[in-house]
C-alpha positions in Angstrom: 94.6 114.0 118.4 96.4 111.6 116.3 95.9 107.9 116.0 98.9 105.8 115.2 97.6 101.9 115.0 97.8 98.8 112.9 96.3 98.4 109.0 93.1 95.9 109.8 90.4 95.5 111.5 91.2 96.0 114.7 92.8 99.2 114.1 90.1 100.4 112.5 87.2 99.3 114.6 89.3 101.1 117.7 90.1 103.9 115.6 86.3 104.6 115.1 85.5 104.3 118.7 88.5 106.3 120.1 87.4 109.0 117.7 83.6 109.1 119.5 86.1 110.4 122.7 88.9 112.0 121.4 89.3 115.0 118.6 91.0 112.9 115.7 92.4 114.7 113.2 95.0 112.1 111.7 95.4 108.6 111.0 98.3 107.0 110.8 98.9 103.7 109.7 102.1 101.6 110.6 103.8 98.2 111.6 104.3 96.8 115.5 108.5 96.6 114.5 108.8 100.0 113.9 107.0 100.9 116.7 109.4 98.1 118.4 112.5 99.9 117.2 111.2 103.1 117.5 110.8 104.5 114.2 107.9 106.4 115.0 108.1 109.5 116.7 105.8 110.3 119.4 104.0 113.0 121.2 101.2 113.3 124.2 98.8 114.1 121.0 99.1 110.2 120.1 97.0 107.7 120.8 98.3 104.2 120.1 96.1 101.2 119.3 96.3 97.3 118.7 100.6 98.6 119.0 103.3 98.1 121.4 103.3 101.0 123.9 105.5 103.9 122.4 107.2 106.5 124.9 105.8 109.8 125.0 102.6 108.7 123.5 99.1 110.4 125.2 97.3 107.1 125.1 97.9 103.9 124.4 95.5 100.4 123.9 97.0 97.0 123.5 95.7 93.6 124.4 99.0 91.3 122.8 100.9 89.3 124.9 104.0 90.3 124.3 103.1 93.2 125.8 102.3 92.0 129.1 105.4 92.0 130.5 106.2 95.6 129.5 103.7 97.1 131.6 105.9 97.1 135.2 108.6 99.1 133.4 106.0 101.9 132.0 104.7 102.8 134.5 101.8 105.0 134.5 99.6 105.7 131.4 96.6 107.2 130.0 94.4 104.3 128.1 94.4 99.9 129.0 96.5 97.3 128.3 93.9 94.1 129.2 93.5 90.6 128.2 90.7 90.5 125.6 90.0 89.4 122.5 90.7 92.7 120.3 92.1 96.2 121.2 88.5 97.8 120.2 86.6 95.7 122.8 89.8 97.0 125.9 88.9 100.5 124.3 84.9 99.5 124.8 84.9 98.6 127.7 87.4 101.3 129.3 85.0 103.9 128.7 81.6 101.9 128.4 79.8 104.9 126.0 76.2 104.7 125.3 77.4 105.5 122.0 79.6 102.3 121.3 76.6 100.4 121.2 75.8 101.5 117.6 78.5 99.7 116.8 78.3 96.3 118.7 78.2 93.9 115.6 81.4 95.7 113.8 82.9 95.0 117.7 81.7 90.8 117.6 83.1 90.4 113.9 86.1 92.2 115.2 86.5 90.1 118.4 85.6 86.9 116.0 88.8 87.8 113.5 91.5 89.5 115.7 91.2 85.9 118.3 90.9 83.8 114.4 87.4 82.1 116.5 85.8 81.7 113.1 83.7 78.8 112.1 84.1 76.8 109.4 81.1 78.5 107.6 82.8 82.3 108.1 86.2 80.8 106.9 84.5 79.4 103.5 82.0 81.6 102.5 82.7 85.2 104.6 80.0 87.7 104.9 78.6 91.2 106.5 82.0 92.6 108.8 83.4 89.5 108.5 83.7 90.0 104.7 84.4 93.6 105.0 87.5 92.6 107.4 89.0 90.3 105.2 89.2 93.7 103.2 91.6 95.0 105.5 94.1 91.7 106.1 97.3 92.7 105.2 97.7 89.0 104.2 94.4 89.6 102.1 96.7 90.6 98.5 94.5 93.7 99.2 97.4 96.4 98.9 96.0 99.7 96.0 95.3 102.7 98.2 94.7 100.7 101.3 95.7 104.1 103.9 93.2 105.7 101.6 90.5 103.1 101.7 90.9 103.0 105.7 90.9 106.6 107.1 87.8 106.4 104.6 86.1 103.7 105.7 86.3 105.5 109.6 83.7 108.0 108.9 82.0 105.9 106.5 80.8 103.7 109.3 80.3 105.8 111.8 77.3 107.0 109.7 76.2 104.3 107.8 75.2 101.0 108.6 76.4 97.9 107.7 74.3 97.0 104.7 75.2 100.7 103.2 78.7 99.9 103.6 78.9 96.3 102.2 77.0 98.3 99.2 79.1 101.2 98.4 81.4 100.3 95.4 84.6 100.7 96.7 84.2 98.3 99.8 82.3 95.6 96.9 85.2 95.8 94.3 87.8 94.2 97.3 85.6 92.1 98.4 84.7 90.8 95.1 88.3 90.4 94.2 88.6 88.3 98.3 85.4 86.1 96.6 86.5 85.7 93.4 90.1 85.4 94.3 89.5 82.4 96.8 89.9 79.0 94.9 93.1 80.5 93.0 94.6 81.4 96.3 93.6 78.1 97.3 96.2 76.3 94.4 98.8 79.0 95.3 99.1 77.5 98.7 98.7 73.8 97.6 101.7 74.6 95.9 103.9 76.6 98.0 102.3 74.9 101.7 103.5 71.2 103.1 102.9 69.9 106.2 106.5 68.9 108.9 104.6 67.3 112.0 101.7 69.7 113.4 103.5 72.5 111.7 101.8 74.1 107.9 104.6 76.1 105.9 103.8 78.0 104.0 106.8 79.3 102.1 106.0 82.7 99.9 109.1 84.0 98.9 109.1 83.2 95.8 105.9 85.1 94.3 106.1 88.3 93.7 102.4 88.8 94.4 99.5 86.6 96.0 95.8 86.5 94.4 93.5 88.4 97.2 92.7 85.0 99.4 91.4 84.5 103.2 94.4 83.6 105.7 92.3 81.6 107.8 91.5 78.6 104.6 95.0 77.3 104.9 93.7 75.1 108.2 90.3 74.0 106.4 93.5 72.2 103.8 95.8 70.7 106.7 93.0 69.5 109.5 95.8 67.5 110.6 97.8 70.4 111.6 97.7 73.1 114.6 99.8 75.7 113.6 101.4 77.7 110.6 104.2 79.5 109.6 104.2 81.8 106.9 107.2 82.7 105.1 107.3 86.0 103.3 109.4 88.6 101.4 109.6 92.3 104.0 109.2 95.4 102.8 113.0 96.6 103.6 114.7 93.5 102.3 114.2 91.5 105.2 112.1 88.2 105.5 108.7 88.7 107.5 107.7 85.3 109.8 103.7 84.9 110.2 102.6 82.7 112.7 98.8 81.6 113.9 97.2 78.2 115.8 95.1 76.4 113.5 91.7 77.5 114.3 89.7 74.2 113.9 92.7 72.2 115.6 93.2 74.6 118.9 96.0 72.2 120.7 99.4 74.2 120.1 100.7 74.9 123.3 103.1 77.4 122.7 102.4 81.1 123.8 103.1 82.2 119.7 103.5 85.7 121.1 106.1 84.7 123.8 108.0 82.4 120.7 108.3 85.5 118.6 108.9 88.4 121.0 112.5 85.9 121.3 113.1 86.6 117.8 112.4 90.4 117.9 108.7 89.9 117.4 105.7 89.7 119.2 102.0 89.3 119.1 99.1 87.1 120.7 99.4 83.7 122.0 97.4 82.3 119.0 98.9 84.4 116.6 102.1 86.9 116.2 104.7 87.5 113.7 108.5 88.4 113.4 110.7 89.8 111.2 114.4 88.6 110.6 116.9 89.2 108.1 117.5 87.7 104.9 121.0 85.9 105.5 119.4 84.8 108.9 116.0 83.7 107.9 116.6 80.1 107.0 118.2 79.4 110.4 116.1 81.1 112.6 113.1 80.0 110.7 114.1 76.6 111.3 114.3 76.8 115.2 111.1 78.6 115.4 109.3 74.8 113.4 111.7 73.1 115.4 110.2 74.6 118.7 106.4 74.2 117.3 106.7 70.7 116.2 107.8 69.9 119.9 
């Protein structure tokens, strides 16, 4: 079987768990938009985790609110869609295997990261599985040999304790960057971010490369805001818009997953993305911000 997932902590933990159930021989990392647009050919030998459903796949696990309305049209499928803090948690609850208990701490950290349920201390001074998860965050700036790193972690974590994982030179080099470049990352956010009403707007389109950084730090800088709109260039001459609720000021009532679905994207109630064509990006970003300010 081949696992198709996104390259983040939820994708990693979900892949580890499913590999204890199915004979996984390959892992493919992709973006949700590519699955939505039918750009990823799938067969009955594919397991899709933490991504939209693709017709013809063998197994599907997801938890994103933007996919809930599609369940009726999908019909019967193997796997599970559920409202949960992570797709990995959906897999855990679906199989309920004793072998999963070894990864209970990893799963709890995955739940925290994917649902952005972190404390200020965990944001300012990340450690353990939370720190490892930041090296897998697509927005942290650690792109070097990412696919190789992700696939290696799947196997290494299955055979080793958290202490051994975090002590490995490949992991140390990435965690050090996250911690060492944090101050530089804060300076970038101060320069390229501003607040409009309750919305933080971080327009990073003018930057070729970001220092490694914790994406939740911005919420410590704007305590009165309850949602951020982060804008950055996509890989196909488009513009990516990532919206996320403040994890410290949880007063935003807009369902971000449903809002971004209106613009061809999707996600969770508290965190979602969409991709816009460059010539229409500014207009649609203004619309998104206006909706969030309401």
